[in-house]
C-alpha positions as CSV (number, residue, x, y, z in Angstrom):
1,M,-33.2,-3.3,54.7
2,D,-35.5,-3.8,51.6
3,Q,-34.4,-3.8,48.2
4,Q,-35.1,-5.0,44.7
5,I,-32.9,-7.6,42.8
6,V,-33.0,-8.4,39.3
7,F,-34.0,-12.0,38.9
8,G,-34.0,-13.2,35.0
9,D,-36.7,-11.3,33.2
10,R,-38.1,-9.4,36.4
11,M,-37.1,-7.8,39.5
12,I,-37.9,-9.3,43.0
13,P,-37.8,-8.1,46.5
14,V,-35.1,-9.0,49.0
15,R,-34.4,-8.3,52.7
16,L,-31.0,-7.7,53.3
17,P,-28.8,-7.6,56.5
18,D,-28.5,-4.0,57.8
19,Q,-24.8,-4.2,57.4
20,T,-25.1,-4.7,53.6
21,H,-23.4,-1.9,51.4
22,I,-25.0,-1.0,48.3
23,V,-22.7,-0.1,45.3
24,S,-23.3,0.9,41.9
25,P,-22.7,-1.6,39.3
26,G,-20.7,1.0,37.3
27,L,-22.3,0.1,34.2
28,E,-23.3,3.9,33.6
29,G,-21.1,6.9,34.4
30,S,-22.4,10.4,34.2
31,I,-21.9,10.5,30.5
32,P,-24.1,13.0,29.0
33,S,-25.9,11.9,26.0
34,V,-26.0,13.8,22.7
35,S,-29.1,15.8,21.4
36,E,-28.6,15.2,17.8
37,P,-26.6,11.9,17.2
38,R,-26.6,12.1,13.5
39,Q,-24.9,15.7,14.0
40,E,-22.5,14.0,16.4
41,I,-21.4,11.4,13.8
42,R,-21.2,14.2,11.1
43,R,-18.9,16.3,13.4
44,A,-16.4,13.1,14.0
45,L,-16.4,12.4,10.3
46,D,-15.7,15.9,9.4
47,N,-12.9,16.0,11.9
48,P,-11.2,12.8,12.2
49,V,-7.9,12.3,14.4
50,G,-4.7,10.7,12.7
51,L,-6.4,10.7,9.2
52,P,-7.8,12.9,6.6
53,P,-11.5,13.3,6.1
54,L,-12.7,10.4,3.7
55,G,-13.4,13.0,1.1
56,D,-9.6,13.7,1.0
57,L,-8.5,10.0,1.6
58,V,-10.7,8.2,-1.1
59,R,-10.2,8.1,-4.7
60,P,-13.5,7.2,-7.0
61,S,-11.8,4.1,-8.1
62,W,-11.4,2.4,-4.8
63,K,-12.8,-0.5,-3.6
64,I,-14.2,0.1,0.0
65,T,-15.4,-2.4,2.6
66,I,-17.5,-0.9,5.5
67,A,-17.3,-3.5,8.4
68,F,-19.3,-3.1,11.3
69,D,-20.0,-4.5,14.8
70,D,-22.3,-7.7,14.9
71,P,-25.6,-7.4,16.7
72,T,-24.4,-8.9,20.0
73,V,-23.3,-5.6,20.9
74,P,-25.5,-4.2,23.4
75,C,-26.1,-1.1,21.7
76,Y,-29.9,0.1,21.1
77,A,-28.8,3.4,19.9
78,P,-29.1,3.8,16.0
79,V,-25.4,4.0,15.7
80,W,-25.0,1.3,12.7
81,R,-27.6,3.1,10.4
82,L,-26.7,6.9,11.1
83,A,-22.9,6.0,10.7
84,L,-23.5,4.1,7.6
85,D,-25.8,6.7,6.0
86,E,-23.2,9.6,6.5
87,V,-20.5,7.5,5.4
88,L,-22.0,6.3,2.4
89,K,-22.8,10.0,1.7
90,D,-19.1,10.8,2.0
91,L,-18.1,8.0,-0.4
92,Q,-20.9,9.0,-2.9
93,A,-19.7,12.7,-2.9
94,V,-16.0,11.3,-4.1
95,G,-17.9,9.0,-6.8
96,V,-17.3,5.9,-5.6
97,K,-19.2,3.5,-7.5
98,A,-21.8,1.6,-5.5
99,K,-20.7,-2.0,-6.9
100,N,-17.7,-1.3,-5.5
101,I,-18.8,-1.1,-1.5
102,T,-19.3,-4.1,0.5
103,L,-21.1,-4.2,3.9
104,L,-19.2,-6.8,6.2
105,C,-20.8,-8.0,9.6
106,A,-17.8,-8.5,12.1
107,N,-19.2,-11.3,13.8
108,A,-15.7,-13.2,14.2
109,L,-16.5,-16.7,16.0
110,H,-20.1,-15.3,16.8
111,R,-22.8,-16.8,14.5
112,K,-23.7,-15.3,11.3
113,F,-26.9,-13.2,11.0
114,T,-29.6,-13.6,8.7
115,R,-30.5,-10.7,6.4
116,R,-34.0,-10.3,8.5
117,E,-31.8,-9.7,11.7
118,L,-29.4,-7.4,9.9
119,S,-32.1,-5.3,9.2
120,T,-33.1,-4.7,12.6
121,I,-29.6,-2.7,13.0
122,L,-29.0,-1.7,9.5
123,G,-32.6,-1.2,8.3
124,E,-34.5,-3.2,5.7
125,D,-34.1,-0.9,3.0
126,L,-30.2,-0.8,3.3
127,V,-30.3,-4.5,3.4
128,Q,-32.4,-4.5,0.2
129,Q,-30.1,-2.2,-1.5
130,F,-26.9,-4.1,-0.9
131,L,-28.3,-7.6,-1.1
132,Y,-25.1,-9.9,-2.0
133,R,-22.9,-7.1,-1.4
134,L,-23.8,-7.3,2.4
135,V,-22.1,-10.6,4.0
136,C,-21.1,-12.0,7.2
137,H,-17.5,-12.8,8.0
138,D,-16.5,-16.6,7.7
139,A,-13.8,-17.4,10.0
140,E,-13.8,-20.8,8.6
141,D,-13.6,-20.0,4.7
142,P,-9.8,-20.7,3.3
143,E,-10.3,-19.0,0.2
144,N,-11.4,-15.8,2.0
145,I,-8.8,-15.7,4.6
146,V,-5.5,-14.0,4.3
147,D,-2.3,-15.1,6.5
148,L,-0.2,-12.1,7.2
149,G,2.2,-14.2,9.2
150,A,3.3,-13.7,13.0
151,T,4.1,-10.8,15.2
152,E,7.5,-10.6,17.2
153,S,6.0,-12.3,20.3
154,G,4.8,-15.3,17.4
155,Y,0.8,-14.4,17.4
156,E,-0.5,-15.4,13.9
157,V,-2.4,-12.8,12.1
158,E,-5.3,-14.0,9.8
159,L,-7.9,-11.7,8.3
160,N,-10.6,-11.6,6.1
161,R,-9.6,-11.2,2.5
162,R,-11.8,-8.4,1.6
163,V,-10.0,-6.3,4.1
164,A,-6.4,-7.2,2.6
165,E,-7.6,-6.3,-1.0
166,S,-9.9,-3.3,-0.5
167,D,-8.3,0.1,-0.9
168,L,-9.6,1.0,2.5
169,T,-11.8,-0.5,5.3
170,I,-13.9,1.6,7.2
171,Y,-14.9,0.0,10.3
172,I,-18.0,1.3,12.6
173,N,-17.5,0.3,16.0
174,T,-20.9,0.8,17.8
175,A,-19.8,0.8,21.6
176,V,-16.5,1.0,23.6
177,W,-17.3,-0.3,27.2
178,R,-14.5,0.3,29.4
179,G,-11.2,-1.0,28.0
180,F,-12.9,-4.3,26.6
181,N,-13.7,-3.4,23.0
182,G,-12.9,-1.0,20.3
183,G,-9.2,-0.2,19.1
184,W,-7.6,-3.1,16.9
185,K,-10.2,-5.7,18.7
186,S,-12.5,-4.5,15.9
187,I,-10.5,-5.9,13.1
188,C,-8.0,-8.4,14.6
189,V,-11.0,-10.3,16.4
190,G,-14.2,-9.4,14.4
191,L,-12.8,-10.1,11.1
192,S,-10.3,-12.9,12.3
193,T,-10.0,-16.6,12.8
194,Y,-9.6,-18.9,15.7
195,R,-5.9,-19.4,14.8
196,S,-5.6,-15.4,15.6
197,I,-8.2,-15.1,18.4
198,R,-6.8,-18.0,20.8
199,W,-4.0,-16.0,21.6
200,H,-5.8,-13.2,23.5
201,H,-9.2,-15.1,24.3
202,T,-7.9,-17.0,27.3
203,P,-8.9,-17.5,31.1
204,D,-6.2,-14.5,31.8
205,A,-6.3,-12.1,28.9
206,M,-9.8,-11.2,28.5
207,S,-10.0,-7.9,30.3
208,M,-12.1,-4.9,30.7
209,S,-9.2,-2.6,32.2
210,M,-8.9,0.9,30.8
211,D,-5.0,0.6,31.7
212,R,-2.4,-2.1,30.8
213,N,-5.1,-4.5,29.3
214,P,-3.5,-7.7,28.5
215,M,-6.0,-8.4,25.8
216,H,-5.5,-5.1,23.9
217,E,-1.6,-5.4,24.7
218,I,-1.6,-8.6,22.2
219,L,-3.8,-7.0,19.6
220,Q,-2.0,-3.8,19.5
221,E,1.1,-5.9,18.4
222,M,-1.1,-7.6,16.0
223,G,-2.4,-4.4,14.6
224,T,1.1,-3.2,14.1
225,L,1.8,-6.1,11.8
226,V,-1.3,-5.7,10.0
227,M,-0.2,-1.8,9.3
228,E,3.3,-3.2,8.2
229,K,1.8,-5.6,5.9
230,L,-1.2,-3.4,4.5
231,G,-0.6,0.3,5.3
232,R,-1.5,2.5,8.0
233,D,-3.9,4.5,5.7
234,R,-5.8,1.3,4.8
235,F,-7.9,1.7,7.8
236,F,-10.6,4.2,8.7
237,K,-12.4,3.6,12.2
238,V,-15.7,5.4,13.7
239,E,-15.5,4.7,17.4
240,T,-18.3,5.2,19.7
241,V,-18.9,5.7,23.4
242,L,-22.5,5.1,24.7
243,A,-24.2,7.4,27.5
244,N,-26.4,4.3,27.9
245,P,-27.5,1.5,25.8
246,L,-30.1,3.6,24.1
247,Q,-27.9,6.8,23.4
248,I,-24.7,8.0,22.1
249,G,-22.6,9.8,24.4
250,R,-19.4,10.7,22.0
251,V,-18.1,9.8,18.5
252,W,-14.7,9.9,17.0
253,A,-13.6,8.9,13.5
254,G,-10.0,8.5,11.8
255,G,-7.1,6.2,12.8
256,I,-7.6,3.2,14.9
257,D,-5.1,3.9,17.5
258,E,-5.8,7.6,17.8
259,T,-9.8,6.9,18.2
260,R,-9.2,4.4,20.9
261,E,-6.9,6.8,22.8
262,E,-9.4,9.6,22.3
263,A,-12.3,7.1,23.8
264,L,-10.2,5.4,26.5
265,A,-9.2,9.4,27.5
266,F,-12.6,10.2,27.5
267,L,-14.0,7.4,29.3
268,K,-11.5,7.7,32.5
269,E,-13.1,11.0,33.1
270,Y,-16.4,9.3,33.9
271,Y,-15.7,5.9,35.3
272,V,-14.2,4.9,38.5
273,P,-12.4,1.7,38.7
274,R,-14.5,-1.1,40.2
275,R,-11.9,-1.6,42.9
276,D,-12.0,1.9,44.1
277,M,-15.8,1.9,44.6
278,V,-15.4,0.1,48.2
279,E,-13.1,1.1,51.0
280,E,-12.9,-2.4,52.3
281,K,-13.4,-5.7,50.4
282,A,-16.3,-7.6,51.2
283,D,-16.7,-11.4,52.6
284,I,-19.9,-11.9,50.5
285,V,-20.7,-10.4,47.1
286,L,-24.4,-10.3,46.0
287,Y,-26.0,-9.7,42.8
288,G,-28.7,-10.9,40.4
289,I,-28.4,-12.0,36.9
290,P,-30.7,-10.4,34.3
291,D,-31.9,-12.6,31.4
292,W,-29.1,-11.2,29.1
293,S,-26.0,-12.1,27.2
294,P,-24.6,-10.6,24.3
295,Y,-24.5,-14.1,22.8
296,A,-28.2,-14.4,23.5
297,A,-29.2,-12.0,20.9
298,F,-32.0,-13.3,18.6
299,S,-31.9,-16.5,20.6
300,R,-31.9,-17.3,24.3
301,M,-30.1,-17.8,27.4
302,N,-28.8,-21.4,28.6
303,P,-27.0,-22.3,32.0
304,I,-23.8,-21.7,30.5
305,L,-24.7,-17.9,29.7
306,T,-26.6,-17.6,32.6
307,L,-24.3,-19.0,35.4
308,I,-20.7,-18.6,33.7
309,S,-20.7,-16.4,30.8
310,T,-22.9,-13.5,32.2
311,G,-22.8,-14.6,35.9
312,L,-19.3,-14.8,36.4
313,G,-18.1,-13.3,33.3
314,Y,-19.8,-9.9,32.3
315,L,-20.9,-9.4,35.7
316,G,-18.6,-11.0,37.7
317,G,-15.5,-8.5,37.8
318,V,-17.0,-7.2,41.1
319,I,-16.0,-10.5,42.6
320,E,-12.3,-9.6,42.5
321,A,-12.6,-6.1,42.5
322,M,-15.0,-5.8,45.7
323,G,-14.5,-9.4,47.3
324,K,-11.9,-10.8,49.7
325,P,-9.9,-13.7,48.7
326,G,-12.1,-16.7,49.4
327,C,-15.4,-14.7,49.7
328,S,-18.6,-16.2,48.9
329,V,-20.7,-15.1,46.2
330,V,-24.5,-15.0,45.9
331,L,-26.0,-14.9,42.5
332,A,-30.0,-14.6,42.0
333,T,-31.6,-16.2,39.0
334,P,-34.1,-18.8,38.1
335,C,-31.5,-20.3,35.4
336,P,-34.3,-22.5,33.5
337,D,-32.8,-25.6,31.8
338,R,-33.1,-24.4,28.3
339,W,-31.1,-24.7,25.1
340,D,-31.0,-23.2,21.7
341,E,-29.4,-26.1,19.8
342,A,-29.4,-24.2,16.7
343,R,-27.6,-21.1,17.8
344,H,-25.5,-22.7,20.3
345,P,-24.9,-26.1,18.7
346,S,-21.7,-27.0,21.1
347,Y,-23.1,-25.6,24.2
348,R,-24.6,-28.6,25.3
349,E,-21.9,-31.0,24.8
350,V,-19.7,-28.4,26.7
351,W,-22.0,-28.5,29.4
352,D,-22.8,-32.4,29.7
353,R,-19.2,-33.5,28.7
354,V,-16.7,-30.9,29.4
355,L,-18.1,-29.4,32.7
356,A,-18.7,-33.0,34.0
357,Y,-15.0,-33.6,33.5
358,T,-13.5,-30.4,35.0
359,R,-14.6,-26.8,35.8
360,D,-11.0,-25.6,36.0
361,P,-11.0,-23.2,33.1
362,Y,-7.2,-24.0,32.3
363,E,-7.7,-27.5,32.1
364,I,-10.7,-27.2,29.8
365,R,-8.5,-25.0,27.4
366,D,-5.6,-27.7,27.7
367,W,-7.7,-30.6,27.2
368,F,-10.7,-29.5,24.8
369,E,-9.8,-26.1,23.2
370,E,-8.4,-27.7,20.1
371,D,-10.9,-30.5,19.6
372,F,-13.9,-28.2,19.8
373,A,-12.2,-25.6,17.5
374,H,-12.2,-28.1,14.3
375,R,-15.1,-30.3,15.1
376,T,-16.5,-30.8,11.4
377,E,-20.1,-31.3,12.4
378,Y,-20.3,-27.9,14.6
379,I,-18.2,-26.1,12.0
380,Y,-20.7,-26.7,9.2
381,R,-23.3,-25.2,11.5
382,Y,-21.4,-22.3,11.8
383,R,-20.9,-21.6,8.1
384,Y,-24.2,-22.6,7.2
385,C,-26.6,-22.7,9.8
386,F,-26.2,-19.5,11.7
387,G,-24.7,-21.3,14.6
388,F,-21.6,-20.2,17.0
389,H,-18.6,-21.3,16.2
390,P,-17.8,-24.6,18.1
391,I,-14.9,-23.0,20.2
392,H,-17.4,-20.4,21.6
393,G,-19.1,-22.8,23.9
394,I,-15.4,-23.6,25.5
395,M,-14.4,-20.1,25.6
396,A,-17.6,-19.0,27.5
397,T,-16.5,-21.4,30.4
398,Y,-13.3,-19.4,30.7
399,P,-14.8,-16.8,33.7
400,L,-14.8,-19.9,35.9
401,K,-11.5,-18.7,36.7
402,R,-13.2,-16.5,39.1
403,L,-13.4,-19.5,41.4
404,R,-9.6,-18.9,42.5
405,H,-10.6,-15.7,44.2
406,A,-14.2,-16.8,45.3
407,S,-14.4,-20.0,47.5
408,R,-17.9,-20.7,46.9
409,V,-20.9,-19.8,45.2
410,Y,-24.5,-19.7,46.0
411,V,-27.4,-19.6,43.4
412,A,-30.6,-18.2,45.0
413,G,-33.9,-19.2,43.4
414,T,-32.8,-21.6,40.7
415,Q,-35.8,-23.8,39.1
416,D,-33.5,-26.7,38.9
417,P,-31.1,-27.2,41.8
418,H,-29.6,-30.1,39.7
419,L,-28.0,-27.6,37.4
420,V,-26.2,-25.5,39.9
421,R,-24.7,-28.5,41.5
422,H,-23.5,-29.4,38.1
423,L,-20.9,-26.7,38.5
424,D,-20.4,-27.4,42.4
425,F,-22.6,-24.3,43.1
426,E,-24.9,-24.5,46.1
427,P,-28.5,-24.0,45.6
428,T,-30.9,-22.2,47.9
429,P,-34.4,-21.2,47.8
430,T,-34.3,-17.7,48.3
431,V,-31.6,-14.7,48.7
432,E,-32.1,-14.6,52.2
433,D,-31.4,-18.3,52.7
434,A,-28.1,-17.9,50.6
435,L,-27.0,-14.9,52.8
436,E,-27.8,-17.2,55.9
437,R,-25.7,-20.1,54.6
438,A,-22.7,-17.5,53.9
439,M,-22.9,-15.9,57.1
440,S,-22.5,-19.1,58.9
441,V,-19.1,-19.2,57.2
442,H,-17.9,-15.7,57.2
443,G,-19.7,-15.0,60.6
444,R,-22.7,-13.0,61.6
445,N,-21.0,-9.5,61.3
446,A,-19.7,-10.6,57.8
447,S,-19.4,-7.9,55.3
448,I,-21.8,-7.8,52.4
449,V,-21.9,-5.7,49.2
450,F,-24.8,-5.7,47.0
451,I,-24.4,-4.7,43.4
452,P,-28.0,-3.8,41.9
453,Y,-27.6,-4.8,38.4
454,P,-30.3,-3.5,36.2
455,L,-33.3,-5.5,34.4
456,V,-32.0,-5.8,30.7
457,R,-32.8,-8.2,27.9
458,S,-31.0,-9.7,25.0
459,R,-31.9,-8.2,21.6
460,Q,-35.0,-10.0,20.2
């Protein structure tokens, strides 16, 4: 059969064996988009769950922090600006002075973003209006980090000082994707530090599951401590589910726990678990990798982002969900040898030194995590030069855990076979060649599943 497969920044034709089973990537359900997104946000703010509306909750003298998702979120709908407009309108109606409102980008260990970059999601007029009351979170600024102690399980919880000292923190979450984001992840990751994030950003904990999500179980325990220390009514959440990257599906406002519960219940009506999308698991799992990563926003891809973070990570959930133990994986990507040393300062060293030593994410974590987490030259570039925190390059390797399920990975069409071999992956000229090699291992009648991921690009 003749098909099209995503290949970096374009689609290419491929000829697949007749036994190939084509399965939806599960990126989009049948969630309808709202026709009037501003009205949807207004409806949510007027009818919050778990908390009263802002007009009844806020006092004129209060200091307010409005935190928001950073631009790595794959949302291209105007959620940021519409939600900010409506929230600011409510605060103005109460009588909150503009000087008492701070906008805080919750970039966690991602890089900080320039004002020009932030204007693409907030609007240039709003950026100019707030000026130095618009700030990015700095996870390495000791004077502006508060230690709230440890949970019952021993998880340390550190937060941005503005959150602890504000009378109310309003968080605008622009996208809930399956069970991965939203909830306490917004606060306890986006506005936290490596010391806290290390507990749940591990090879095993990060999960997109909508049920029994190990990452969110830890985050929930952290959130419970935050409420005990700061008070339950100190946080007001705007939680968004997208119909697609360009359109809003549904919005809720109110308490953090209540809005996440509503969002997950809504998503479960539309999304089928990936493991239920195939009757039998396959010998060979095939998909292409687009020229996209959330971490390439206003930057560009590199081999770690392409082959590991996006290839095995964001897109790789299908490997365990749809592939048999010991399956072969075929990835289609040109994977050019290019790097953005300014935005991803530690990535090249991770590629050259760490991945030359081991490709086991558990060993990488044991041997290198603490080293990279405290490297002063990289931390300087995180704090002052708009670079990702050095630990991010290490955490980007954790999807290599998929190789405990898949026995081999073929990369079709790569421009530089040496790059692929650096990970012990096998380069092939074409997808057809890769499938031939995989079938020589699994047999001519090997079962094949093809996931036609769409052509998408990172925010520019």
